[in-house]
PDB file of N, CA, C and O in Angstrom:
ATOM      1  N   MET A   1       0.845  -1.183   0.000  1.00  0.00           N
ATOM      2  CA  MET A   1       0.000   0.000   0.000  1.00  0.00           C
ATOM      3  C   MET A   1       0.885   1.238   0.000  1.00  0.00           C
ATOM      4  O   MET A   1       1.826   1.337   0.787  1.00  0.00           O
ATOM      5  N   THR A   2       0.583   2.168  -0.873  1.00  0.00           N
ATOM      6  CA  THR A   2       1.281   3.447  -0.936  1.00  0.00           C
ATOM      7  C   THR A   2       0.345   4.518  -0.394  1.00  0.00           C
ATOM      8  O   THR A   2      -0.610   4.914  -1.061  1.00  0.00           O
ATOM      9  N   LEU A   3       0.624   4.981   0.815  1.00  0.00           N
ATOM     10  CA  LEU A   3      -0.210   5.989   1.466  1.00  0.00           C
ATOM     11  C   LEU A   3       0.300   7.383   1.122  1.00  0.00           C
ATOM     12  O   LEU A   3       1.479   7.686   1.310  1.00  0.00           O
ATOM     13  N   ILE A   4      -0.588   8.222   0.622  1.00  0.00           N
ATOM     14  CA  ILE A   4      -0.261   9.598   0.259  1.00  0.00           C
ATOM     15  C   ILE A   4      -0.879  10.537   1.280  1.00  0.00           C
ATOM     16  O   ILE A   4      -2.056  10.407   1.618  1.00  0.00           O
ATOM     17  N   LEU A   5      -0.087  11.480   1.769  1.00  0.00           N
ATOM     18  CA  LEU A   5      -0.579  12.558   2.618  1.00  0.00           C
ATOM     19  C   LEU A   5      -0.621  13.812   1.762  1.00  0.00           C
ATOM     20  O   LEU A   5       0.406  14.242   1.237  1.00  0.00           O
ATOM     21  N   ALA A   6      -1.798  14.402   1.619  1.00  0.00           N
ATOM     22  CA  ALA A   6      -1.986  15.609   0.818  1.00  0.00           C
ATOM     23  C   ALA A   6      -2.273  16.783   1.743  1.00  0.00           C
ATOM     24  O   ALA A   6      -3.126  16.689   2.625  1.00  0.00           O
ATOM     25  N   LEU A   7      -1.555  17.897   1.541  1.00  0.00           N
ATOM     26  CA  LEU A   7      -1.696  19.075   2.393  1.00  0.00           C
ATOM     27  C   LEU A   7      -2.005  20.299   1.548  1.00  0.00           C
ATOM     28  O   LEU A   7      -1.500  20.445   0.435  1.00  0.00           O
ATOM     29  N   ASP A   8      -2.849  21.186   2.095  1.00  0.00           N
ATOM     30  CA  ASP A   8      -3.184  22.432   1.415  1.00  0.00           C
ATOM     31  C   ASP A   8      -3.224  23.542   2.436  1.00  0.00           C
ATOM     32  O   ASP A   8      -3.837  23.383   3.492  1.00  0.00           O
ATOM     33  N   GLY A   9      -2.588  24.661   2.150  1.00  0.00           N
ATOM     34  CA  GLY A   9      -2.574  25.777   3.080  1.00  0.00           C
ATOM     35  C   GLY A   9      -3.066  27.048   2.429  1.00  0.00           C
ATOM     36  O   GLY A   9      -3.238  27.111   1.211  1.00  0.00           O
ATOM     37  N   GLY A  10      -3.287  28.046   3.234  1.00  0.00           N
ATOM     38  CA  GLY A  10      -3.776  29.342   2.756  1.00  0.00           C
ATOM     39  C   GLY A  10      -4.789  29.871   3.742  1.00  0.00           C
ATOM     40  O   GLY A  10      -4.512  29.923   4.940  1.00  0.00           O
ATOM     41  N   THR A  11      -5.965  30.266   3.268  1.00  0.00           N
ATOM     42  CA  THR A  11      -7.009  30.756   4.165  1.00  0.00           C
ATOM     43  C   THR A  11      -7.660  29.609   4.927  1.00  0.00           C
ATOM     44  O   THR A  11      -8.373  29.836   5.904  1.00  0.00           O
ATOM     45  N   LYS A  12      -7.417  28.386   4.487  1.00  0.00           N
ATOM     46  CA  LYS A  12      -7.831  27.193   5.217  1.00  0.00           C
ATOM     47  C   LYS A  12      -6.652  26.232   5.223  1.00  0.00           C
ATOM     48  O   LYS A  12      -5.785  26.292   4.351  1.00  0.00           O
ATOM     49  N   LEU A  13      -6.627  25.353   6.204  1.00  0.00           N
ATOM     50  CA  LEU A  13      -5.616  24.311   6.273  1.00  0.00           C
ATOM     51  C   LEU A  13      -6.339  22.990   6.113  1.00  0.00           C
ATOM     52  O   LEU A  13      -7.293  22.712   6.839  1.00  0.00           O
ATOM     53  N   ALA A  14      -5.900  22.180   5.179  1.00  0.00           N
ATOM     54  CA  ALA A  14      -6.556  20.906   4.923  1.00  0.00           C
ATOM     55  C   ALA A  14      -5.511  19.812   4.784  1.00  0.00           C
ATOM     56  O   ALA A  14      -4.411  20.040   4.280  1.00  0.00           O
ATOM     57  N   ALA A  15      -5.871  18.626   5.238  1.00  0.00           N
ATOM     58  CA  ALA A  15      -4.994  17.467   5.120  1.00  0.00           C
ATOM     59  C   ALA A  15      -5.861  16.250   4.840  1.00  0.00           C
ATOM     60  O   ALA A  15      -6.967  16.123   5.367  1.00  0.00           O
ATOM     61  N   ALA A  16      -5.345  15.360   4.006  1.00  0.00           N
ATOM     62  CA  ALA A  16      -6.091  14.150   3.651  1.00  0.00           C
ATOM     63  C   ALA A  16      -5.116  13.017   3.387  1.00  0.00           C
ATOM     64  O   ALA A  16      -3.949  13.239   3.064  1.00  0.00           O
ATOM     65  N   THR A  17      -5.613  11.809   3.532  1.00  0.00           N
ATOM     66  CA  THR A  17      -4.834  10.631   3.159  1.00  0.00           C
ATOM     67  C   THR A  17      -5.603   9.859   2.098  1.00  0.00           C
ATOM     68  O   THR A  17      -6.834   9.833   2.086  1.00  0.00           O
ATOM     69  N   VAL A  18      -4.842   9.232   1.209  1.00  0.00           N
ATOM     70  CA  VAL A  18      -5.422   8.448   0.121  1.00  0.00           C
ATOM     71  C   VAL A  18      -4.403   7.377  -0.261  1.00  0.00           C
ATOM     72  O   VAL A  18      -3.197   7.589  -0.135  1.00  0.00           O
ATOM     73  N   ASN A  19      -4.887   6.235  -0.724  1.00  0.00           N
ATOM     74  CA  ASN A  19      -3.997   5.219  -1.268  1.00  0.00           C
ATOM     75  C   ASN A  19      -3.717   5.535  -2.725  1.00  0.00           C
ATOM     76  O   ASN A  19      -4.602   5.998  -3.444  1.00  0.00           O
ATOM     77  N   LEU A  20      -2.496   5.288  -3.162  1.00  0.00           N
ATOM     78  CA  LEU A  20      -2.128   5.510  -4.554  1.00  0.00           C
ATOM     79  C   LEU A  20      -3.081   4.753  -5.471  1.00  0.00           C
ATOM     80  O   LEU A  20      -3.342   3.568  -5.263  1.00  0.00           O
ATOM     81  N   GLY A  21      -3.595   5.437  -6.479  1.00  0.00           N
ATOM     82  CA  GLY A  21      -4.503   4.818  -7.440  1.00  0.00           C
ATOM     83  C   GLY A  21      -5.968   4.907  -7.056  1.00  0.00           C
ATOM     84  O   GLY A  21      -6.842   4.584  -7.861  1.00  0.00           O
ATOM     85  N   SER A  22      -6.244   5.340  -5.838  1.00  0.00           N
ATOM     86  CA  SER A  22      -7.627   5.466  -5.384  1.00  0.00           C
ATOM     87  C   SER A  22      -8.139   6.865  -5.713  1.00  0.00           C
ATOM     88  O   SER A  22      -7.360   7.813  -5.813  1.00  0.00           O
ATOM     89  N   ARG A  23      -9.430   6.983  -5.877  1.00  0.00           N
ATOM     90  CA  ARG A  23     -10.035   8.298  -6.116  1.00  0.00           C
ATOM     91  C   ARG A  23     -10.865   8.757  -4.921  1.00  0.00           C
ATOM     92  O   ARG A  23     -11.646   9.702  -5.029  1.00  0.00           O
ATOM     93  N   GLN A  24     -10.698   8.089  -3.787  1.00  0.00           N
ATOM     94  CA  GLN A  24     -11.459   8.452  -2.596  1.00  0.00           C
ATOM     95  C   GLN A  24     -10.510   8.678  -1.421  1.00  0.00           C
ATOM     96  O   GLN A  24      -9.569   7.916  -1.200  1.00  0.00           O
ATOM     97  N   TRP A  25     -10.789   9.757  -0.671  1.00  0.00           N
ATOM     98  CA  TRP A  25     -10.002  10.021   0.531  1.00  0.00           C
ATOM     99  C   TRP A  25     -10.228   8.918   1.550  1.00  0.00           C
ATOM    100  O   TRP A  25     -11.352   8.442   1.714  1.00  0.00           O
ATOM    101  N   LEU A  26      -9.177   8.512   2.231  1.00  0.00           N
ATOM    102  CA  LEU A  26      -9.324   7.636   3.386  1.00  0.00           C
ATOM    103  C   LEU A  26      -9.793   8.458   4.581  1.00  0.00           C
ATOM    104  O   LEU A  26     -10.714   8.079   5.304  1.00  0.00           O
ATOM    105  N   ARG A  27      -9.128   9.600   4.761  1.00  0.00           N
ATOM    106  CA  ARG A  27      -9.491  10.526   5.833  1.00  0.00           C
ATOM    107  C   ARG A  27      -9.254  11.944   5.331  1.00  0.00           C
ATOM    108  O   ARG A  27      -8.385  12.174   4.490  1.00  0.00           O
ATOM    109  N   TYR A  28     -10.031  12.895   5.852  1.00  0.00           N
ATOM    110  CA  TYR A  28      -9.912  14.291   5.461  1.00  0.00           C
ATOM    111  C   TYR A  28     -10.286  15.166   6.650  1.00  0.00           C
ATOM    112  O   TYR A  28     -11.284  14.920   7.328  1.00  0.00           O
ATOM    113  N   GLU A  29      -9.470  16.194   6.896  1.00  0.00           N
ATOM    114  CA  GLU A  29      -9.775  17.164   7.948  1.00  0.00           C
ATOM    115  C   GLU A  29      -9.346  18.549   7.475  1.00  0.00           C
ATOM    116  O   GLU A  29      -8.402  18.685   6.696  1.00  0.00           O
ATOM    117  N   ARG A  30     -10.050  19.576   7.957  1.00  0.00           N
ATOM    118  CA  ARG A  30      -9.637  20.930   7.619  1.00  0.00           C
ATOM    119  C   ARG A  30      -9.981  21.886   8.750  1.00  0.00           C
ATOM    120  O   ARG A  30     -10.870  21.636   9.564  1.00  0.00           O
ATOM    121  N   LEU A  31      -9.252  22.977   8.770  1.00  0.00           N
ATOM    122  CA  LEU A  31      -9.464  24.077   9.706  1.00  0.00           C
ATOM    123  C   LEU A  31      -9.378  25.370   8.917  1.00  0.00           C
ATOM    124  O   LEU A  31      -8.640  25.446   7.934  1.00  0.00           O
ATOM    125  N   PHE A  32     -10.111  26.371   9.325  1.00  0.00           N
ATOM    126  CA  PHE A  32      -9.951  27.686   8.719  1.00  0.00           C
ATOM    127  C   PHE A  32      -8.885  28.438   9.490  1.00  0.00           C
ATOM    128  O   PHE A  32      -8.848  28.375  10.719  1.00  0.00           O
ATOM    129  N   SER A  33      -8.028  29.139   8.793  1.00  0.00           N
ATOM    130  CA  SER A  33      -7.008  29.951   9.440  1.00  0.00           C
ATOM    131  C   SER A  33      -7.684  31.117  10.146  1.00  0.00           C
ATOM    132  O   SER A  33      -8.651  31.685   9.639  1.00  0.00           O
ATOM    133  N   SER A  34      -7.168  31.467  11.317  1.00  0.00           N
ATOM    134  CA  SER A  34      -7.728  32.614  12.016  1.00  0.00           C
ATOM    135  C   SER A  34      -7.299  33.897  11.310  1.00  0.00           C
ATOM    136  O   SER A  34      -6.339  33.899  10.539  1.00  0.00           O
ATOM    137  N   VAL A  35      -8.003  34.965  11.575  1.00  0.00           N
ATOM    138  CA  VAL A  35      -7.745  36.242  10.914  1.00  0.00           C
ATOM    139  C   VAL A  35      -6.323  36.719  11.189  1.00  0.00           C
ATOM    140  O   VAL A  35      -5.688  37.300  10.309  1.00  0.00           O
ATOM    141  N   ASN A  36      -5.816  36.483  12.389  1.00  0.00           N
ATOM    142  CA  ASN A  36      -4.473  36.939  12.749  1.00  0.00           C
ATOM    143  C   ASN A  36      -3.433  35.815  12.649  1.00  0.00           C
ATOM    144  O   ASN A  36      -2.409  35.864  13.331  1.00  0.00           O
ATOM    145  N   ALA A  37      -3.683  34.818  11.817  1.00  0.00           N
ATOM    146  CA  ALA A  37      -2.761  33.688  11.664  1.00  0.00           C
ATOM    147  C   ALA A  37      -1.450  34.138  11.034  1.00  0.00           C
ATOM    148  O   ALA A  37      -1.399  35.081  10.245  1.00  0.00           O
ATOM    149  N   ASP A  38      -0.404  33.432  11.409  1.00  0.00           N
ATOM    150  CA  ASP A  38       0.891  33.626  10.763  1.00  0.00           C
ATOM    151  C   ASP A  38       1.482  32.241  10.486  1.00  0.00           C
ATOM    152  O   ASP A  38       0.820  31.232  10.731  1.00  0.00           O
ATOM    153  N   ALA A  39       2.686  32.180   9.993  1.00  0.00           N
ATOM    154  CA  ALA A  39       3.294  30.908   9.623  1.00  0.00           C
ATOM    155  C   ALA A  39       3.390  29.960  10.816  1.00  0.00           C
ATOM    156  O   ALA A  39       3.110  28.769  10.678  1.00  0.00           O
ATOM    157  N   ASN A  40       3.778  30.468  11.983  1.00  0.00           N
ATOM    158  CA  ASN A  40       3.921  29.603  13.159  1.00  0.00           C
ATOM    159  C   ASN A  40       2.587  28.996  13.574  1.00  0.00           C
ATOM    160  O   ASN A  40       2.508  27.804  13.871  1.00  0.00           O
ATOM    161  N   THR A  41       1.546  29.813  13.593  1.00  0.00           N
ATOM    162  CA  THR A  41       0.209  29.324  13.944  1.00  0.00           C
ATOM    163  C   THR A  41      -0.263  28.277  12.944  1.00  0.00           C
ATOM    164  O   THR A  41      -0.756  27.217  13.329  1.00  0.00           O
ATOM    165  N   ASP A  42      -0.107  28.582  11.654  1.00  0.00           N
ATOM    166  CA  ASP A  42      -0.541  27.644  10.620  1.00  0.00           C
ATOM    167  C   ASP A  42       0.238  26.336  10.670  1.00  0.00           C
ATOM    168  O   ASP A  42      -0.349  25.263  10.534  1.00  0.00           O
ATOM    169  N   LEU A  43       1.548  26.411  10.862  1.00  0.00           N
ATOM    170  CA  LEU A  43       2.355  25.191  10.936  1.00  0.00           C
ATOM    171  C   LEU A  43       1.964  24.327  12.137  1.00  0.00           C
ATOM    172  O   LEU A  43       1.903  23.102  12.032  1.00  0.00           O
ATOM    173  N   GLU A  44       1.701  24.965  13.268  1.00  0.00           N
ATOM    174  CA  GLU A  44       1.266  24.220  14.458  1.00  0.00           C
ATOM    175  C   GLU A  44      -0.081  23.542  14.211  1.00  0.00           C
ATOM    176  O   GLU A  44      -0.268  22.379  14.566  1.00  0.00           O
ATOM    177  N   ASN A  45      -1.019  24.272  13.600  1.00  0.00           N
ATOM    178  CA  ASN A  45      -2.331  23.685  13.290  1.00  0.00           C
ATOM    179  C   ASN A  45      -2.219  22.569  12.251  1.00  0.00           C
ATOM    180  O   ASN A  45      -2.921  21.563  12.348  1.00  0.00           O
ATOM    181  N   MET A  46      -1.346  22.740  11.264  1.00  0.00           N
ATOM    182  CA  MET A  46      -1.163  21.703  10.251  1.00  0.00           C
ATOM    183  C   MET A  46      -0.557  20.444  10.876  1.00  0.00           C
ATOM    184  O   MET A  46      -0.969  19.331  10.549  1.00  0.00           O
ATOM    185  N   ARG A  47       0.401  20.612  11.756  1.00  0.00           N
ATOM    186  CA  ARG A  47       0.977  19.449  12.456  1.00  0.00           C
ATOM    187  C   ARG A  47      -0.103  18.693  13.219  1.00  0.00           C
ATOM    188  O   ARG A  47      -0.117  17.462  13.230  1.00  0.00           O
ATOM    189  N   SER A  48      -0.996  19.424  13.850  1.00  0.00           N
ATOM    190  CA  SER A  48      -2.094  18.793  14.582  1.00  0.00           C
ATOM    191  C   SER A  48      -2.996  17.994  13.638  1.00  0.00           C
ATOM    192  O   SER A  48      -3.384  16.869  13.953  1.00  0.00           O
ATOM    193  N   LEU A  49      -3.329  18.573  12.482  1.00  0.00           N
ATOM    194  CA  LEU A  49      -4.137  17.850  11.488  1.00  0.00           C
ATOM    195  C   LEU A  49      -3.419  16.583  11.020  1.00  0.00           C
ATOM    196  O   LEU A  49      -4.029  15.519  10.909  1.00  0.00           O
ATOM    197  N   ILE A  50      -2.132  16.706  10.750  1.00  0.00           N
ATOM    198  CA  ILE A  50      -1.350  15.561  10.261  1.00  0.00           C
ATOM    199  C   ILE A  50      -1.342  14.439  11.292  1.00  0.00           C
ATOM    200  O   ILE A  50      -1.588  13.282  10.953  1.00  0.00           O
ATOM    201  N   HIS A  51      -1.063  14.772  12.537  1.00  0.00           N
ATOM    202  CA  HIS A  51      -1.031  13.743  13.585  1.00  0.00           C
ATOM    203  C   HIS A  51      -2.397  13.086  13.761  1.00  0.00           C
ATOM    204  O   HIS A  51      -2.483  11.879  13.987  1.00  0.00           O
ATOM    205  N   SER A  52      -3.451  13.868  13.659  1.00  0.00           N
ATOM    206  CA  SER A  52      -4.801  13.323  13.778  1.00  0.00           C
ATOM    207  C   SER A  52      -5.107  12.351  12.649  1.00  0.00           C
ATOM    208  O   SER A  52      -5.710  11.301  12.874  1.00  0.00           O
ATOM    209  N   LEU A  53      -4.696  12.696  11.445  1.00  0.00           N
ATOM    210  CA  LEU A  53      -4.961  11.834  10.286  1.00  0.00           C
ATOM    211  C   LEU A  53      -4.107  10.572  10.286  1.00  0.00           C
ATOM    212  O   LEU A  53      -4.613   9.475  10.050  1.00  0.00           O
ATOM    213  N   LEU A  54      -2.832  10.727  10.546  1.00  0.00           N
ATOM    214  CA  LEU A  54      -1.913   9.597  10.395  1.00  0.00           C
ATOM    215  C   LEU A  54      -1.951   8.629  11.561  1.00  0.00           C
ATOM    216  O   LEU A  54      -1.774   7.424  11.378  1.00  0.00           O
ATOM    217  N   GLN A  55      -2.180   9.147  12.754  1.00  0.00           N
ATOM    218  CA  GLN A  55      -2.149   8.337  13.970  1.00  0.00           C
ATOM    219  C   GLN A  55      -0.853   7.534  13.984  1.00  0.00           C
ATOM    220  O   GLN A  55       0.211   8.131  14.150  1.00  0.00           O
ATOM    221  N   ASP A  56      -0.885   6.231  13.821  1.00  0.00           N
ATOM    222  CA  ASP A  56       0.341   5.430  13.886  1.00  0.00           C
ATOM    223  C   ASP A  56       0.858   5.010  12.515  1.00  0.00           C
ATOM    224  O   ASP A  56       1.745   4.160  12.435  1.00  0.00           O
ATOM    225  N   THR A  57       0.332   5.578  11.443  1.00  0.00           N
ATOM    226  CA  THR A  57       0.793   5.215  10.109  1.00  0.00           C
ATOM    227  C   THR A  57       1.819   6.232   9.610  1.00  0.00           C
ATOM    228  O   THR A  57       1.935   7.333  10.147  1.00  0.00           O
ATOM    229  N   LYS A  58       2.549   5.846   8.587  1.00  0.00           N
ATOM    230  CA  LYS A  58       3.557   6.720   8.007  1.00  0.00           C
ATOM    231  C   LYS A  58       3.314   6.793   6.502  1.00  0.00           C
ATOM    232  O   LYS A  58       3.225   5.758   5.841  1.00  0.00           O
ATOM    233  N   PRO A  59       3.204   8.016   5.950  1.00  0.00           N
ATOM    234  CA  PRO A  59       2.950   8.116   4.516  1.00  0.00           C
ATOM    235  C   PRO A  59       4.183   7.745   3.705  1.00  0.00           C
ATOM    236  O   PRO A  59       5.317   7.918   4.151  1.00  0.00           O
ATOM    237  N   THR A  60       3.938   7.235   2.514  1.00  0.00           N
ATOM    238  CA  THR A  60       5.016   6.952   1.570  1.00  0.00           C
ATOM    239  C   THR A  60       5.385   8.219   0.812  1.00  0.00           C
ATOM    240  O   THR A  60       6.549   8.450   0.486  1.00  0.00           O
ATOM    241  N   VAL A  61       4.367   9.039   0.536  1.00  0.00           N
ATOM    242  CA  VAL A  61       4.526  10.257  -0.253  1.00  0.00           C
ATOM    243  C   VAL A  61       3.766  11.388   0.432  1.00  0.00           C
ATOM    244  O   VAL A  61       2.686  11.179   0.985  1.00  0.00           O
ATOM    245  N   ILE A  62       4.339  12.585   0.388  1.00  0.00           N
ATOM    246  CA  ILE A  62       3.671  13.778   0.903  1.00  0.00           C
ATOM    247  C   ILE A  62       3.631  14.814  -0.214  1.00  0.00           C
ATOM    248  O   ILE A  62       4.650  15.096  -0.845  1.00  0.00           O
ATOM    249  N   GLY A  63       2.452  15.377  -0.455  1.00  0.00           N
ATOM    250  CA  GLY A  63       2.303  16.454  -1.431  1.00  0.00           C
ATOM    251  C   GLY A  63       1.714  17.666  -0.735  1.00  0.00           C
ATOM    252  O   GLY A  63       0.817  17.530   0.097  1.00  0.00           O
ATOM    253  N   ALA A  64       2.212  18.855  -1.068  1.00  0.00           N
ATOM    254  CA  ALA A  64       1.714  20.084  -0.451  1.00  0.00           C
ATOM    255  C   ALA A  64       1.434  21.125  -1.528  1.00  0.00           C
ATOM    256  O   ALA A  64       2.208  21.288  -2.470  1.00  0.00           O
ATOM    257  N   SER A  65       0.312  21.826  -1.371  1.00  0.00           N
ATOM    258  CA  SER A  65       0.019  22.956  -2.245  1.00  0.00           C
ATOM    259  C   SER A  65       0.048  24.213  -1.386  1.00  0.00           C
ATOM    260  O   SER A  65      -0.217  24.177  -0.185  1.00  0.00           O
ATOM    261  N   PHE A  66       0.375  25.319  -2.034  1.00  0.00           N
ATOM    262  CA  PHE A  66       0.550  26.553  -1.284  1.00  0.00           C
ATOM    263  C   PHE A  66       0.200  27.736  -2.174  1.00  0.00           C
ATOM    264  O   PHE A  66       0.505  27.729  -3.367  1.00  0.00           O
ATOM    265  N   GLY A  67      -0.440  28.755  -1.601  1.00  0.00           N
ATOM    266  CA  GLY A  67      -0.875  29.932  -2.359  1.00  0.00           C
ATOM    267  C   GLY A  67       0.191  30.993  -2.480  1.00  0.00           C
ATOM    268  O   GLY A  67       0.041  32.102  -1.968  1.00  0.00           O
ATOM    269  N   GLY A  68       1.268  30.651  -3.159  1.00  0.00           N
ATOM    270  CA  GLY A  68       2.352  31.597  -3.370  1.00  0.00           C
ATOM    271  C   GLY A  68       3.564  30.871  -3.899  1.00  0.00           C
ATOM    272  O   GLY A  68       3.550  29.645  -4.010  1.00  0.00           O
ATOM    273  N   PRO A  69       4.625  31.611  -4.233  1.00  0.00           N
ATOM    274  CA  PRO A  69       5.812  30.977  -4.785  1.00  0.00           C
ATOM    275  C   PRO A  69       6.554  30.135  -3.737  1.00  0.00           C
ATOM    276  O   PRO A  69       6.719  30.532  -2.584  1.00  0.00           O
ATOM    277  N   VAL A  70       6.993  28.956  -4.193  1.00  0.00           N
ATOM    278  CA  VAL A  70       7.744  28.027  -3.358  1.00  0.00           C
ATOM    279  C   VAL A  70       9.005  27.639  -4.120  1.00  0.00           C
ATOM    280  O   VAL A  70       8.947  27.373  -5.320  1.00  0.00           O
ATOM    281  N   ASP A  71      10.128  27.606  -3.441  1.00  0.00           N
ATOM    282  CA  ASP A  71      11.363  27.114  -4.042  1.00  0.00           C
ATOM    283  C   ASP A  71      11.455  25.627  -3.719  1.00  0.00           C
ATOM    284  O   ASP A  71      11.925  25.245  -2.647  1.00  0.00           O
ATOM    285  N   ALA A  72      11.005  24.794  -4.651  1.00  0.00           N
ATOM    286  CA  ALA A  72      10.939  23.345  -4.425  1.00  0.00           C
ATOM    287  C   ALA A  72      12.315  22.719  -4.282  1.00  0.00           C
ATOM    288  O   ALA A  72      12.446  21.667  -3.657  1.00  0.00           O
ATOM    289  N   THR A  73      13.343  23.339  -4.846  1.00  0.00           N
ATOM    290  CA  THR A  73      14.679  22.739  -4.755  1.00  0.00           C
ATOM    291  C   THR A  73      15.214  22.744  -3.332  1.00  0.00           C
ATOM    292  O   THR A  73      15.975  21.853  -2.955  1.00  0.00           O
ATOM    293  N   VAL A  74      14.832  23.728  -2.543  1.00  0.00           N
ATOM    294  CA  VAL A  74      15.278  23.782  -1.149  1.00  0.00           C
ATOM    295  C   VAL A  74      14.126  23.636  -0.158  1.00  0.00           C
ATOM    296  O   VAL A  74      14.353  23.604   1.052  1.00  0.00           O
ATOM    297  N   GLY A  75      12.882  23.547  -0.663  1.00  0.00           N
ATOM    298  CA  GLY A  75      11.730  23.342   0.205  1.00  0.00           C
ATOM    299  C   GLY A  75      11.354  24.555   1.033  1.00  0.00           C
ATOM    300  O   GLY A  75      10.965  24.422   2.193  1.00  0.00           O
ATOM    301  N   THR A  76      11.468  25.734   0.447  1.00  0.00           N
ATOM    302  CA  THR A  76      11.190  26.968   1.172  1.00  0.00           C
ATOM    303  C   THR A  76      10.042  27.738   0.518  1.00  0.00           C
ATOM    304  O   THR A  76      10.022  27.938  -0.696  1.00  0.00           O
ATOM    305  N   VAL A  77       9.102  28.159   1.337  1.00  0.00           N
ATOM    306  CA  VAL A  77       8.037  29.051   0.882  1.00  0.00           C
ATOM    307  C   VAL A  77       8.647  30.434   0.761  1.00  0.00           C
ATOM    308  O   VAL A  77       9.229  30.940   1.720  1.00  0.00           O
ATOM    309  N   ARG A  78       8.522  31.043  -0.393  1.00  0.00           N
ATOM    310  CA  ARG A  78       9.077  32.387  -0.594  1.00  0.00           C
ATOM    311  C   ARG A  78       8.136  33.474  -0.095  1.00  0.00           C
ATOM    312  O   ARG A  78       8.582  34.467   0.479  1.00  0.00           O
ATOM    313  N   LEU A  79       6.817  33.289  -0.314  1.00  0.00           N
ATOM    314  CA  LEU A  79       5.842  34.319   0.038  1.00  0.00           C
ATOM    315  C   LEU A  79       4.441  33.726  -0.060  1.00  0.00           C
ATOM    316  O   LEU A  79       4.158  32.936  -0.961  1.00  0.00           O
ATOM    317  N   SER A  80       3.574  34.103   0.857  1.00  0.00           N
ATOM    318  CA  SER A  80       2.164  33.732   0.758  1.00  0.00           C
ATOM    319  C   SER A  80       1.374  34.912   0.225  1.00  0.00           C
ATOM    320  O   SER A  80       1.588  36.052   0.636  1.00  0.00           O
ATOM    321  N   HIS A  81       0.465  34.634  -0.689  1.00  0.00           N
ATOM    322  CA  HIS A  81      -0.422  35.681  -1.190  1.00  0.00           C
ATOM    323  C   HIS A  81      -1.652  35.844  -0.298  1.00  0.00           C
ATOM    324  O   HIS A  81      -2.470  36.734  -0.533  1.00  0.00           O
ATOM    325  N   HIS A  82      -1.795  34.983   0.734  1.00  0.00           N
ATOM    326  CA  HIS A  82      -2.997  34.970   1.557  1.00  0.00           C
ATOM    327  C   HIS A  82      -2.762  35.196   3.047  1.00  0.00           C
ATOM    328  O   HIS A  82      -3.620  35.755   3.730  1.00  0.00           O
ATOM    329  N   VAL A  83      -1.604  34.765   3.560  1.00  0.00           N
ATOM    330  CA  VAL A  83      -1.358  34.807   5.005  1.00  0.00           C
ATOM    331  C   VAL A  83      -0.012  35.479   5.258  1.00  0.00           C
ATOM    332  O   VAL A  83       0.991  35.122   4.640  1.00  0.00           O
ATOM    333  N   ALA A  84       0.008  36.451   6.166  1.00  0.00           N
ATOM    334  CA  ALA A  84       1.246  37.165   6.494  1.00  0.00           C
ATOM    335  C   ALA A  84       2.218  36.249   7.233  1.00  0.00           C
ATOM    336  O   ALA A  84       1.821  35.267   7.859  1.00  0.00           O
ATOM    337  N   GLY A  85       3.486  36.593   7.144  1.00  0.00           N
ATOM    338  CA  GLY A  85       4.514  35.915   7.927  1.00  0.00           C
ATOM    339  C   GLY A  85       5.095  34.670   7.286  1.00  0.00           C
ATOM    340  O   GLY A  85       5.797  33.917   7.961  1.00  0.00           O
ATOM    341  N   TRP A  86       4.835  34.423   6.022  1.00  0.00           N
ATOM    342  CA  TRP A  86       5.336  33.230   5.337  1.00  0.00           C
ATOM    343  C   TRP A  86       6.508  33.533   4.429  1.00  0.00           C
ATOM    344  O   TRP A  86       6.729  32.803   3.463  1.00  0.00           O
ATOM    345  N   GLU A  87       7.263  34.572   4.700  1.00  0.00           N
ATOM    346  CA  GLU A  87       8.399  34.916   3.860  1.00  0.00           C
ATOM    347  C   GLU A  87       9.596  34.045   4.228  1.00  0.00           C
ATOM    348  O   GLU A  87      10.064  34.067   5.367  1.00  0.00           O
ATOM    349  N   ASN A  88      10.092  33.271   3.243  1.00  0.00           N
ATOM    350  CA  ASN A  88      11.287  32.442   3.399  1.00  0.00           C
ATOM    351  C   ASN A  88      11.187  31.454   4.564  1.00  0.00           C
ATOM    352  O   ASN A  88      12.109  31.341   5.372  1.00  0.00           O
ATOM    353  N   ILE A  89      10.072  30.750   4.642  1.00  0.00           N
ATOM    354  CA  ILE A  89       9.824  29.765   5.692  1.00  0.00           C
ATOM    355  C   ILE A  89      10.124  28.370   5.147  1.00  0.00           C
ATOM    356  O   ILE A  89       9.582  27.985   4.111  1.00  0.00           O
ATOM    357  N   PRO A  90      10.984  27.603   5.832  1.00  0.00           N
ATOM    358  CA  PRO A  90      11.230  26.220   5.376  1.00  0.00           C
ATOM    359  C   PRO A  90       9.969  25.364   5.572  1.00  0.00           C
ATOM    360  O   PRO A  90       9.354  25.365   6.638  1.00  0.00           O
ATOM    361  N   LEU A  91       9.614  24.649   4.527  1.00  0.00           N
ATOM    362  CA  LEU A  91       8.443  23.789   4.592  1.00  0.00           C
ATOM    363  C   LEU A  91       8.891  22.364   4.756  1.00  0.00           C
ATOM    364  O   LEU A  91       8.059  21.460   4.834  1.00  0.00           O
TER     365      LEU A  91
END
């Protein structure tokens, strides 16, 4: 089994798990970012979502989407178009 963890950030934080080749989520959770959210708050909330979804399992693959430029070669968010405080944050 190839377990995929899918993450999405921005004005909402969402996380889901799916098996490779499946078209249905195994589990899905989301939270809306608070009005005064910053990178630290969002990262803490995302970690909570991830732990809730994965429990004792470990994903084979992790995919993340983000509302702004990301330097994929070094794994750094350059800027968020939606949430302040995401300048040059390692993802």
